[in-house]
N, C-alpha and C positions, 0 to 999 in steps of 0.2 A: 650773215649780215655783215656789212661793212661798218667800221666804227662810227663814221659820220652820218650814216643813214639812219633816219628816225625809225624806231620800232614799228610805228603804225604804217609807215610806207611799205615796209617789208611784209607786214601781215596782210595788208590789203591786196598786194599783188599775189601773194601765195594762196589766199583764201577768198576768191572773188564772191560777190553776194549770190547766195542761193536764190534762183528765180522764185522760189515759193516763200522766201523770207517776207515778213510783212513790210520791210523796208524797201522791197524791190517793187517797181511799177509793174513788173510781169506777174506779180502774185495775183493780179485780177484776170489773168488769162486761164480760163476753165481747162483748156486743153492740157495744161501743165499737170492737172490733177488726175488724169486718166490712168497714168502709170501707178498710181497709188492704190488703185482698186485691186482687191484680191483676185488672184487667178484661179484658185481651186481651194476648196476646203470641205472637210467632212461636216455634214449637218446632222449632229448627234447620231442617232440610229436610223435616221430618216433618209439617208442617201448621201449623194455627193453634189456639191454645187461647182460648176466648171464654167470658166470664161470661154466663150466661143470665138474663134478667129475665122475669117477676118470680121471686123466690126459690121454691124448690120447697117442697112440704109437708115436714114434719119426719119422714115415715115413711122409715125406713132398712131395713125388713125385706126388701125385695127385692134389696138389694145382696149380692152373693155373695162378693166378694173385697175385702180392704181392705189398705192400706199406711199405716203409722203413723209419725209423726215427733213428736218432742218438741223445742220451742223453749225454751231456758232463758235468762232474763235476770233481770229483777226478780221474776219468777214463772215458773211453767211453763205454756206453752200447747201443748196437744195438737192436732196437725193430722192428720187422718185422710182419705185418699182412698179412696172407695168406688166400686167399679165392678163391672159384671156379669162373671160368670165367662167365661173363654175368651180373654181378651185378654192380651198380652205384659206381664207384671208388671214386668219389668225397664224397659221403656218408660215405664209408668205410675209406677214408682218415681221415675224421672227427672222426670216431670211434677210429681209430689208435692214432690220436692226443690226444684225451681225455684219452685213456689208458696211453700213454706216460706221459701226464701231471700229471696224478694221481700217477704214479710211481715216476716221478721227485719230486713231493710234498712229498712223503713218504721218499725218499732218502734225501731231504733237512732236514726233520724232524730228521731223524736219524744222518745225518753227520753234520748238522749245516752250511752248505753252499749251494750256488745256484747251480742249474743244468739247462743247456740250452737244449732246444729241437730244432732240425733242422726242416726245412720244409719237408713235406712228399715228397717222391721220389717213382714214380711208377717203379716197377722192370720189366725187360723184362723176358721172359721165360729162357734165358741163365742165367741172374742174379738169378733167382729162383733155377735153377739147382745148381749153385754154392753155395747158401745159404743151400740147401738140402744136399750137399755132403761135406760141410765144416767140417773139423776135429775140435775137441775141445768141451768142455762142453757147453751145451745149456739147455734151459728150454723151453718146448713146452706146451702151455695150450690151451684147446679147449673152445671156447665161443659160445654162441648162441645169435643171434639178433632176438627177437621175436616181431612180430607186427601182430595183428589180428589172433593169433594162428598158425602163420606160421613161424617156427624156421628156421633161416639161420645160418649154422655153419660157423665159421672161426677159424683160429688158431693165437695165438701170440707166436712168437719165441723171446727169449732173448738170447743175446750172448754178450761176451765182446770183445772188440778190442784187438788183439794181438799187440805186440810192433810194428810189421811190418805194421799193419793197421793204426796206429795212423797217422793222417794227410791224409790218403787215402780214408776216408769215407765221 
């Protein structure tokens, strides 16, 4: 740094604002959050959870059961796990909780403040239809839960609370 150059000018040039920083306008872009989702993890003794590539299409209509979480920090992030009917919802509520916790941890590391995770809420078919038809940006990622060679697909949907949603989730 030159002697006559203010320290703040040198610092701001060397460290541009992280787009996920609460001071960045970009932090409202949900697509920035998708890379913070976990790629793979062991699910206790119950198998492995793996992110599938490429991302699925955005069609959510075939999903019959959903589990919903809210992450609250500098804003509200909605995390919804969508899975076909007939699977153990308590098991997949735990999977959703782990994914939400891993996302919250990554956000805490990026933003430097705590994020809180709500309790899981089982969604009705009507709720899932509302999630599927909601306007606005969202991220959908396909995961597989593999146990004994039997993959069970499910989707994770990320979206941000709009200003009208804050306090209503």
